[in-house]
MARGUFI-715283 format. One line per 5 residues: their letters; for each residue z, x, y of N, C-alpha, C. Coordinates in steps of 0.1 Angstrom, whole numbers, plus 2048, in hexadecimal, padded with zeros to 3 digits. Atoms other than C-alpha are relative to their C-alpha. Example, Ala and Ser with C-alpha at 12.3 -4.5 7.8 and 13.67 -1.06 7.14 Angstrom:
<bazas>
as> 800/809/7F4/84E/87B/7D3/800/809/80C ~ 800/7F7/7F5/847/889/7F5/808/7F8/80B
</bazas>
This chain:
<bazas>
mryrg> 802/808/7F8/7FD/800/7FE/803/808/80F ~ 802/7F7/7F6/7F6/80C/822/80F/7FE/80B ~ 7F8/804/7F7/80D/80D/840/801/7F3/805 ~ 803/80D/7F9/7FF/7F0/853/805/7F7/7F6 ~ 7FC/80C/809/801/7DB/834/811/7FF/7FC
ailsa> 7F0/7FD/803/825/7E6/82D/808/7FA/80D ~ 7FB/806/7F2/82F/7DF/852/7FE/7F1/802 ~ 800/80D/7FF/821/7BD/852/804/7F8/7F8 ~ 7F8/805/80A/82F/7B2/830/80E/800/806 ~ 7F0/801/7FF/852/7BC/83C/802/7F8/80D
gfagl> 7FE/807/7F4/84B/7AB/85D/7FE/7F0/7FC ~ 7FF/80D/806/844/78B/84B/80A/7FD/7FA ~ 7F3/804/807/860/78D/835/80C/800/807 ~ 7F3/7FE/7F4/878/795/851/800/7F0/805 ~ 803/80B/7F9/86A/776/863/802/7F4/7F9
fsftv> 801/80A/807/869/75F/848/80E/7FD/7FA ~ 7F4/7FF/804/88E/769/83A/809/7F9/80C ~ 7F9/807/7F7/89A/75D/85D/7FE/7F3/801 ~ 804/80F/7FF/887/73D/85D/808/7F8/7F2 ~ 7FA/805/80A/895/735/83C/80E/800/7FE
lavai> 7F0/7FF/800/8B7/73E/83F/804/7F5/80B ~ 7FB/808/7F6/8B7/72C/861/801/7F1/7FA ~ 806/810/806/8AA/708/84D/80B/7FE/7F6 ~ 7F6/802/80C/8C5/710/831/80D/7FD/809 ~ 7F6/801/7F9/8E2/714/84B/7FE/7F1/805
gtdyw> 801/80E/7F9/8D6/6F4/85D/7FF/7F4/7F8 ~ 7FD/80C/807/8D3/6DC/841/80A/7FE/7F5 ~ 7F3/801/80B/8EB/6CE/82A/7FC/7FB/7F1 ~ 801/805/810/8DF/6CE/806/805/80F/7FA ~ 7F8/7F5/808/8F4/6EE/7FA/803/7FB/7F4
yiidv> 7FA/802/80C/905/6DB/7E3/7FF/7F2/7FE ~ 801/811/803/8FF/6B5/7D1/806/7FE/7F3 ~ 7F9/807/80D/914/6A1/7BE/7F9/7F4/7FF ~ 809/80D/805/901/685/7AC/80B/7F9/7F9 ~ 7F5/806/806/917/66B/7A1/7F6/7F2/7F8
nnpny> 808/80C/808/904/651/785/809/7FA/7F6 ~ 7FA/808/808/91E/63A/77A/7FA/7F3/7FB ~ 807/80F/806/90F/61C/763/80C/7F6/804 ~ 7F6/80B/7FF/930/60B/768/804/7FD/80D ~ 7FE/804/7F3/932/60B/78B/7F8/7F4/808
tgtdd> 80A/80C/7FC/92A/5EA/79D/802/7FF/810 ~ 800/800/7F4/932/5F4/7C0/7F2/803/806 ~ 80C/7FC/7FB/917/5F6/7DA/800/80D/807 ~ 7FE/7F6/7F8/923/616/7EA/7F7/80A/7F7 ~ 809/7F5/80A/90C/636/7DD/80E/80B/800
lsshs> 7F8/7F7/802/925/64F/7D0/7FD/80D/800 ~ 805/7F3/803/912/66C/7CD/801/808/811 ~ 7FD/7FA/7F1/915/687/7ED/7F6/80C/7FE ~ 802/7F2/7FC/905/6A6/7FA/807/807/80B ~ 7FC/7F8/7F6/912/6C1/810/7F9/80C/804
glwtt> 805/7F3/7FD/908/6DE/825/80D/807/804 ~ 7F5/7F8/7FC/91C/6F7/838/80B/7FC/809 ~ 7F9/803/7F5/929/6E2/853/803/7F1/7FF ~ 801/810/7FF/922/6BB/849/802/7FE/7EF ~ 801/807/80F/92A/6A6/827/7FB/7F3/803
hegqn> 803/80B/7FD/916/689/822/803/7F9/7F4 ~ 7FE/809/80A/922/66D/80C/7FB/7F4/800 ~ 806/80F/7FF/90D/650/803/7F5/804/808 ~ 80B/7FF/7F9/8EF/64A/819/803/800/80E ~ 7FE/803/7F5/8FF/642/837/80E/808/808
ssslm> 7F1/7F8/7FE/923/656/83A/7FD/80C/801 ~ 801/7F1/7FF/925/679/844/80E/803/80A ~ 7F4/7FB/7FE/944/68E/84D/7FE/80F/806 ~ 800/7F2/7FE/948/6AF/85E/80C/807/7F9 ~ 7F6/7FB/803/95A/6C7/84D/809/809/806
ssfmd> 7F2/7FA/7F8/979/6DC/856/7FB/80B/809 ~ 803/7F7/7F5/975/6F0/875/80A/80C/801 ~ 7F6/7F6/7FD/988/712/880/80C/7FB/807 ~ 7F7/806/7F7/99C/6FC/898/80B/7FA/7F8 ~ 7F5/80D/807/9AC/6E4/87E/80E/807/7FD
dtssl> 7EF/7FD/803/9D1/6E6/877/7FF/800/7F0 ~ 7FD/7FD/80E/9D6/6F3/851/80C/7FE/7FC ~ 7F3/7FE/805/9F9/6F2/850/805/7F4/7F6 ~ 7FB/809/80B/9FA/6D1/83C/7F8/800/7F1 ~ 809/800/80C/9E1/6DC/822/809/808/7F5
sevek> 7F9/7FC/80B/9EB/6E7/800/7FA/814/800 ~ 807/7F3/803/9E5/70C/7F4/7F4/803/7FF ~ 80E/803/807/9C7/705/7E3/7F4/7FC/80C ~ 808/807/7F6/9B8/6F1/7FF/7FE/80C/80C ~ 801/7F6/7F6/9C0/70F/818/7F9/80C/7FA
hlfsl> 809/7F7/806/9B0/727/801/7F1/7FC/802 ~ 80F/807/7FB/990/710/802/7FC/801/80D ~ 7FE/801/7F4/993/70E/825/7FC/80F/806 ~ 804/7F4/7F9/992/734/82B/7F3/806/7F9 ~ 80B/7FF/807/975/738/811/7F2/7FB/809
hkvvv> 80C/807/7F5/95F/71F/828/801/807/80C ~ 802/7F7/7F3/968/732/847/7F9/80B/7FD ~ 807/7F4/803/95C/753/836/7F0/7FB/801 ~ 80E/801/804/93C/742/82C/7FA/7FA/812 ~ 805/805/7F0/936/731/853/7FE/809/808
vllpl> 803/7F6/7F6/939/752/860/7F5/80A/7FB ~ 809/7F5/806/926/76A/849/7F1/7FC/802 ~ 80E/802/803/906/756/845/7F9/7FD/80E ~ 806/7FF/7F4/901/74D/86A/801/810/808 ~ 7FE/7F3/7FA/90B/772/873/7F2/807/7F9
slvll> 80C/7FC/806/8F0/77D/85C/7F4/7FB/806 ~ 80C/806/7F9/8D5/765/86C/7FF/807/80F ~ 7FF/7F9/7F5/8E0/778/88E/7FA/80E/7FD ~ 808/7F3/802/8DA/799/87F/7F3/803/7FC ~ 810/800/803/8B9/792/871/7F6/800/80E
vlgwi> 808/7FD/7F3/8AD/78E/894/7FF/80C/809 ~ 800/7EF/7FC/8B9/7AF/8A1/7FA/808/7F4 ~ 807/7F5/809/8AB/7BE/880/7EF/7FE/800 ~ 80D/801/7FF/88A/7B0/886/7F8/805/80E ~ 803/7F8/7F3/888/7BC/8AB/801/80E/7FC
lglvs> 801/7F2/803/892/7DF/89E/7F7/803/7F6 ~ 80A/7FD/80B/87B/7DE/882/7F0/800/808 ~ 80C/802/7F8/85E/7D4/89C/7FF/80E/80B ~ 800/7F2/7F8/869/7F3/8B4/7FD/80B/7F5 ~ 802/7F7/80A/869/808/893/7F2/801/7FD
slars> 80F/802/804/846/7FD/888/7F8/805/80A ~ 80A/7FC/7F4/836/804/8AC/801/80E/803 ~ 7FD/7F2/7FC/848/826/8AF/7F9/807/7F3 ~ 806/7F9/80C/839/82F/88C/80E/80B/7FD ~ 7F5/7F3/802/85C/844/885/808/7FC/7F4
grlla> 7FC/802/80F/867/849/863/80E/7FE/801 ~ 7F3/803/7FF/88B/84B/86C/805/7F3/806 ~ 801/80D/7FB/889/82C/881/7FE/7F7/7F5 ~ 804/808/809/879/81A/865/80C/803/7F3 ~ 7F5/7FD/80A/894/827/84C/80B/7FA/804
asasy> 7F2/807/7FC/8B0/81B/862/7FE/7EF/800 ~ 804/80C/801/89D/7F9/865/803/7FA/7F5 ~ 7FC/804/80F/89D/7F6/83F/80C/800/7FC ~ 7F1/7FD/804/8C0/800/83B/807/7F3/808 ~ 7F8/80E/7F8/8CB/7E2/856/7FA/7F4/7F9
fllcs> 807/80F/807/8B5/7C8/844/807/7FF/7F1 ~ 7F9/7FD/80D/8C7/7D4/821/80C/7FC/803 ~ 7F0/801/7FD/8EA/7D1/833/7FE/7F1/804 ~ 803/80E/7FE/8DD/7AD/83F/803/7FA/7F5 ~ 802/807/80C/8D5/7A3/81D/80F/802/7FA
lftls> 7F4/801/808/8FA/7AD/811/809/7F6/808 ~ 7F8/809/7F7/908/796/82F/7FB/7F1/7F7 ~ 803/80D/806/8F3/77A/821/802/7FB/7F1 ~ 7FD/802/80E/8FB/781/7FD/80E/7FE/7FF ~ 7F1/800/7FC/920/784/806/805/7F0/7FF
glcvy> 7FF/80F/7FF/91F/762/813/7FB/7F5/7F6 ~ 805/809/80A/90B/753/7F8/80B/7FE/7F3 ~ 7F6/7FF/80B/925/761/7DF/80A/7F8/802 ~ 7F4/805/7FC/941/754/7F1/800/7F2/7FF ~ 800/80F/800/935/732/7F3/7FC/7F8/7F2
isysq> 7FF/803/80E/92E/731/7CE/80D/7FF/7FB ~ 7F4/7FE/805/950/73B/7C9/80A/7F1/806 ~ 7FB/80D/7F8/95B/71F/7E3/7FE/7F5/7F7 ~ 804/80B/805/947/705/7D2/805/7FE/7F1 ~ 7F9/802/80F/952/70B/7AF/811/7FE/801
qamee> 7F4/804/7FF/978/70C/7B9/803/7F4/805 ~ 800/80F/7FC/973/6EA/7CC/7FF/7F9/7F4 ~ 804/808/80A/965/6DD/7B0/809/7FF/7F7 ~ 7F7/800/80C/97F/6E7/796/810/7F8/806 ~ 7F6/809/7F7/99A/6D9/7B2/7FE/7F1/7FE
fqrmv> 807/80F/7FE/983/6B9/7B1/805/7FB/7F1 ~ 7FD/806/80D/987/6B8/78B/80D/7FD/7FA ~ 7EF/805/802/9AE/6B7/78A/801/7F7/805 ~ 7FF/80B/7FB/9AA/69A/79F/7FD/7F6/7FC ~ 808/80B/806/993/685/78C/800/802/7F2
spedl> 7FD/800/80C/995/679/769/7F0/806/7F8 ~ 80A/7FE/806/97F/685/74D/7F4/7F7/7FF ~ 808/809/801/96E/667/74B/7F7/7FB/809 ~ 806/800/7F4/962/665/76D/7F6/80C/801 ~ 808/7F6/801/958/688/76C/7F2/801/7F8
ahvev> 80D/800/808/93F/67F/750/7F3/7FC/807 ~ 80C/806/7F7/928/66B/76B/7FC/80A/80B ~ 803/7F7/7F4/929/688/782/7F9/80E/7FE ~ 806/7F6/801/90F/6A1/787/800/808/80C ~ 800/7FA/7F2/912/6BD/7A0/7F3/80E/7FC
sygws> 80A/7F5/800/8F6/6D9/7A9/801/805/80E ~ 804/7FC/7F3/8EC/6F0/7C4/7F4/7FD/805 ~ 80C/805/7F9/8D3/6E2/7DC/7F6/80B/805 ~ 80A/7F7/7F9/8B4/6F1/7EC/803/806/80C ~ 7FA/7F7/7F4/8C7/6FD/80B/804/80E/7F9
calaw> 7FB/7F3/808/8D8/715/7F4/7F4/808/7FA ~ 80B/7F6/806/8B8/720/7E3/7FA/807/80B ~ 805/7FB/7F4/8AB/727/806/805/80B/805 ~ 7F6/7F6/7FD/8C8/73C/80F/7FD/80C/7F5 ~ 806/7F5/80A/8BF/750/7EB/7F1/804/804
lshsl> 80C/7FA/7FD/89B/753/7F7/800/80A/80C ~ 7FE/7F7/7F4/8A7/760/818/805/80F/7FE ~ 7FA/7F1/804/8BB/77D/807/7F9/808/7F8 ~ 80D/7FA/806/89D/784/7F1/7F7/808/80B ~ 809/7FE/7F8/886/787/80F/806/80D/809
evscg> 7FA/7F4/7F9/89F/79D/822/801/810/7F9 ~ 803/7F3/807/89F/7B6/805/7F4/805/800 ~ 80C/7FB/800/87B/7B6/802/7FB/807/80D ~ 804/7FA/7F1/878/7BC/829/806/80F/800 ~ 7FB/7F4/803/891/7D9/823/7F8/80A/7FB
lllll> 805/7F4/809/87E/7EA/807/7F1/801/806 ~ 80B/7FF/7F8/85D/7E3/81A/800/80A/80B ~ 7FE/7F9/7F3/86A/7F6/839/803/80D/7FA ~ 7FD/7F1/806/877/812/823/7F1/808/7FB ~ 80E/7FC/805/851/815/813/7F8/805/80F
aarlv> 809/7FB/7F6/841/818/836/809/809/807 ~ 7FA/7F4/7F9/85C/831/843/7FA/80D/7F4 ~ 805/7F3/80A/84F/846/822/7F2/803/803 ~ 80D/7FC/800/82C/83F/82A/7FC/808/80E ~ 802/7F9/7F3/82F/849/850/804/810/7FE
rpker> 7FA/7F2/7FE/844/86B/845/7F4/809/801 ~ 80C/7F5/801/825/880/83A/7F9/7FF/80D ~ 80A/7FD/7F3/811/87A/85B/80B/804/809 ~ 7F8/7F7/7F7/831/883/86E/802/80D/7FD ~ 7FF/7F3/808/833/8A3/85A/7F5/806/804
wdsgg> 80F/7FD/7FD/80D/8A7/860/7FF/806/80F ~ 7FF/800/7F3/811/8A2/885/80A/80B/804 ~ 7FA/7F5/7FC/82E/8B8/889/7FB/80E/7FE ~ 803/7F2/804/81E/8D6/875/7F4/804/808 ~ 80E/7FC/7F8/7FD/8D1/88B/807/802/80E
tiamt> 7F9/7FC/7F2/815/8D4/8AB/804/80F/7FD ~ 7FE/7F0/802/824/8F5/89D/7F6/808/7FE ~ 80B/7F7/803/803/903/892/7F9/800/812 ~ 808/802/7F1/7F3/8FB/8B9/808/80A/806 ~ 7F8/7F7/7FD/811/90D/8C5/802/80F/7FC
</bazas>
C-alpha cells in the first residue's frame, strides 16, 4: 500500500469511528429487555430498552437514568456500586469521542507534514483512544451483567423464563468504533513506515550536497 492510500484509509477510519461512536452514545439501544409472557393480559408493554442516559419502558414511557448530582445516601451498597460503574461509562465514552476529534486533527497535520515521527505519534494517540473506548465498553458490560444479576434476585424464576435480554445495535456501533480506531492507528503506523525511507533519502541527499 502506498502512502496516499494509507493516509486516506486512516482518515476515513478515524472519521467513521467518530461518527458511529457519536451515534452509539446518542441512541438508546444499548441494552434490550424483551418480555414475552403469554399469560400476561394487561395492555402495557413490559419490554424495555436503554441507553447511557435514558431508559424506555413500553412504547411511551421513558425515564432519565441517575445523574452525578443525585443523592445516593439512601441506596444499598450494590446500588451504589452500580451507580459508580454507570458514572465511569458516561465519562469514558464521551471522553473518547472528544479525543477522537483531537486525534483526527493531529493525524491531518501529520499527514500534510509527511513526518514519520508525527505520524507515529498520531498512531499512538488513536490506539490510546481505542483503549478508552474499550475500557468504557468493558465497564458497561460489567455494569449490565451485575444489574441483571441484581434483577434476577428480585424476580421469580417463573417470570424470568419469559424475559430475554440482549445488547442492542447502539452497543454494536461502539464496538465498531473501537475496531475502526485500532485500524486508524495501524494505518497511521504504516504511513509512518512508508514515509521514513523518503526522509532518510532526503536527509542523505542534503548531507551529500553539503
